RODO-2510 file (C-alpha; in nm, 4 decimals, decimal comma):
residues 150
     n   res          X          Y          Z
     1     m    -0,0019     0,0009     0,0015
     2     k     0,1622     0,3216    -0,1181
     3     n    -0,0577     0,5775     0,0566
     4     l    -0,3564     0,5995     0,2819
     5     p    -0,6965     0,6826     0,1276
     6     w    -0,7236     1,0317     0,2738
     7     l    -1,0929     1,1077     0,2129
     8     s    -1,2325     0,7941     0,3753
     9     s    -0,9728     0,8276     0,6542
    10     l    -1,0880     1,1839     0,7188
    11     l    -1,4536     1,0724     0,7176
    12     l    -1,3778     0,8032     0,9766
    13     l    -1,1863     1,0505     1,1902
    14     l    -1,4684     1,3101     1,1729
    15     a    -1,7374     1,0484     1,2435
    16     h    -1,5660     0,9464     1,5653
    17     m    -1,4969     1,3087     1,6567
    18     g    -1,8685     1,3812     1,6103
    19     f    -1,9618     1,0889     1,8326
    20     g    -1,7146     1,2077     2,0943
    21     a    -1,8667     1,5557     2,0853
    22     f    -2,2080     1,3965     2,1295
    23     l    -2,0842     1,2077     2,4352
    24     h    -1,9368     1,5266     2,5777
    25     s    -2,2593     1,7219     2,5199
    26     r    -2,4438     1,4550     2,7191
    27     h    -2,1892     1,4847     3,0021
    28     s    -2,1204     1,1136     2,9730
    29     p    -1,9193     0,9515     3,2524
    30     d    -1,5794     0,7957     3,1888
    31     f    -1,7400     0,4491     3,1773
    32     i    -1,9314     0,5495     2,8605
    33     w    -1,6097     0,6763     2,7057
    34     w    -1,4468     0,3400     2,7808
    35     l    -1,7441     0,1694     2,6129
    36     a    -1,6942     0,3929     2,3078
    37     l    -1,3263     0,2858     2,2968
    38     g    -1,4387    -0,0772     2,3238
    39     y    -1,6806    -0,0179     2,0358
    40     a    -1,3975     0,1217     1,8223
    41     v    -1,1856    -0,1865     1,8890
    42     l    -1,4773    -0,4226     1,8267
    43     e    -1,5795    -0,2465     1,5051
    44     s    -1,2225    -0,2520     1,3756
    45     a    -1,1812    -0,6212     1,4591
    46     l    -1,5159    -0,7272     1,3098
    47     l    -1,4500    -0,5435     0,9841
    48     t    -1,1004    -0,6876     0,9381
    49     i    -0,9646    -0,9718     1,1467
    50     a    -1,2911    -1,1402     1,2481
    51     w    -1,4823    -1,0848     0,9241
    52     k    -1,4858    -1,4487     0,8123
    53     p    -1,6006    -1,5962     1,1461
    54     l    -1,8699    -1,3257     1,1740
    55     r    -1,9945    -1,4025     0,8259
    56     d    -2,0005    -1,7776     0,8958
    57     l    -2,1946    -1,7175     1,2208
    58     f    -2,4451    -1,5010     1,0411
    59     l    -2,4934    -1,7544     0,7596
    60     l    -2,5391    -2,0291     1,0158
    61     g    -2,8727    -1,8734     1,1078
    62     f    -3,0084    -1,9298     0,7574
    63     q    -2,9646    -2,3056     0,7665
    64     s    -3,2704    -2,4013     0,9719
    65     d    -3,6167    -2,2911     1,0676
    66     i    -3,4984    -2,2192     1,4211
    67     g    -3,2255    -1,9981     1,2796
    68     y    -3,4809    -1,8028     1,0739
    69     t    -3,7001    -1,7612     1,3826
    70     v    -3,4105    -1,6431     1,5990
    71     l    -3,2948    -1,3985     1,3287
    72     a    -3,6506    -1,2639     1,2949
    73     l    -3,6743    -1,2089     1,6696
    74     v    -3,3310    -1,0453     1,6890
    75     t    -3,4156    -0,8223     1,3920
    76     a    -3,7435    -0,7134     1,5550
    77     s    -3,5687    -0,6407     1,8830
    78     v    -3,2964    -0,4383     1,7134
    79     a    -3,5650    -0,2442     1,5222
    80     v    -3,7305    -0,1467     1,8520
    81     v    -3,3974    -0,0301     1,9935
    82     i    -3,3278     0,1690     1,6756
    83     v    -3,6591     0,3462     1,6956
    84     a    -3,6202     0,4174     2,0675
    85     w    -3,2638     0,5462     2,0391
    86     i    -3,2613     0,6907     1,6872
    87     q    -3,0119     0,9724     1,7607
    88     i    -2,7513     0,7393     1,9085
    89     f    -2,8165     0,4804     1,6354
    90     v    -2,7418     0,7405     1,3680
    91     y    -2,4032     0,8105     1,5166
    92     f    -2,3202     0,4384     1,5191
    93     l    -2,4472     0,4041     1,1623
    94     v    -2,2283     0,6895     1,0423
    95     m    -1,9206     0,5490     1,2213
    96     l    -1,9880     0,2048     1,0719
    97     a    -2,0420     0,3473     0,7239
    98     a    -1,7152     0,5438     0,7406
    99     a    -1,5254     0,2400     0,8655
   100     l    -1,6744     0,0249     0,5864
   101     l    -1,5761     0,2817     0,3264
   102     l    -1,2185     0,2865     0,4526
   103     r    -1,2164    -0,0986     0,4643
   104     v    -1,3312    -0,1154     0,1006
   105     e    -1,0647     0,1292    -0,0076
   106     l    -0,8008    -0,0651     0,1823
   107     l    -0,9195    -0,3862     0,0125
   108     i    -0,8879    -0,2172    -0,3273
   109     r    -0,5312    -0,1199    -0,2382
   110     n    -0,4549    -0,4811    -0,1303
   111     a    -0,3906    -0,3966     0,2309
   112     g    -0,3811    -0,7003     0,4585
   113     n    -0,6244    -0,7608     0,7429
   114     s    -0,3691    -0,6668     1,0085
   115     l    -0,2803    -0,3362     0,8447
   116     a    -0,6471    -0,2568     0,7873
   117     f    -0,7252    -0,3360     1,1514
   118     v    -0,4511    -0,1096     1,2788
   119     t    -0,5433     0,1708     1,0372
   120     i    -0,9161     0,1680     1,1217
   121     l    -0,8454     0,1342     1,4935
   122     v    -0,5893     0,4160     1,5079
   123     l    -0,8103     0,6570     1,3141
   124     s    -1,1125     0,5690     1,5296
   125     l    -0,9197     0,6153     1,8535
   126     m    -0,7675     0,9389     1,7227
   127     g    -1,1129     1,0739     1,6468
   128     l    -1,2437     0,9910     1,9941
   129     g    -0,9252     1,1214     2,1553
   130     l    -0,9242     1,4472     1,9619
   131     s    -1,2861     1,5148     2,0459
   132     r    -1,2270     1,4463     2,4165
   133     l    -0,9110     1,6593     2,4153
   134     t    -1,0669     1,9561     2,2371
   135     t    -1,3838     1,9566     2,4440
   136     e    -1,1839     1,9300     2,7688
   137     l    -0,9541     2,2127     2,6555
   138     i    -1,2489     2,4338     2,5625
   139     v    -1,4210     2,3725     2,8961
   140     t    -1,0973     2,4281     3,0926
   141     n    -1,0069     2,7451     2,9035
   142     l    -1,3628     2,8789     2,9239
   143     g    -1,3599     2,8257     3,3004
   144     e    -1,0305     3,0124     3,3332
   145     f    -1,1591     3,2888     3,1087
   146     q    -1,4740     3,3303     3,3215
   147     a    -1,2635     3,3328     3,6399
   148     v    -1,0475     3,6155     3,5005
   149     i    -1,3549     3,8203     3,3972
   150     g    -1,5543     3,7499     3,7159
***
């Protein structure tokens, strides 16, 4: 791979920065931030290293009537969660779409699974980290500014 696909990389970075800003606007505790980091690792792994086992597990559900029933129940449950938490779901959908776009571009450039995993993971973590850093700096500097004025 000669160079990194810059547009899809930027989209992935901005998607995670947007999600981080959303978490900050909700005054999310550190536990939620750790869950967001876990999601970034899980998403990166599922799109690269664990793609084949995930696909095989999903296709396993289509081999019997019980599998169809379970998939129908899971799909209905996920649909209820999506409707109830549409704003959060949209953030996850955008992050997933950006990661998929980068994965496709890395596949076109013949990047291996390990390199793709590291690339997607680093960009995702950078996005979350930059959003946390910038929002913390803004809050800290704003507090100091108000202390000087007041």
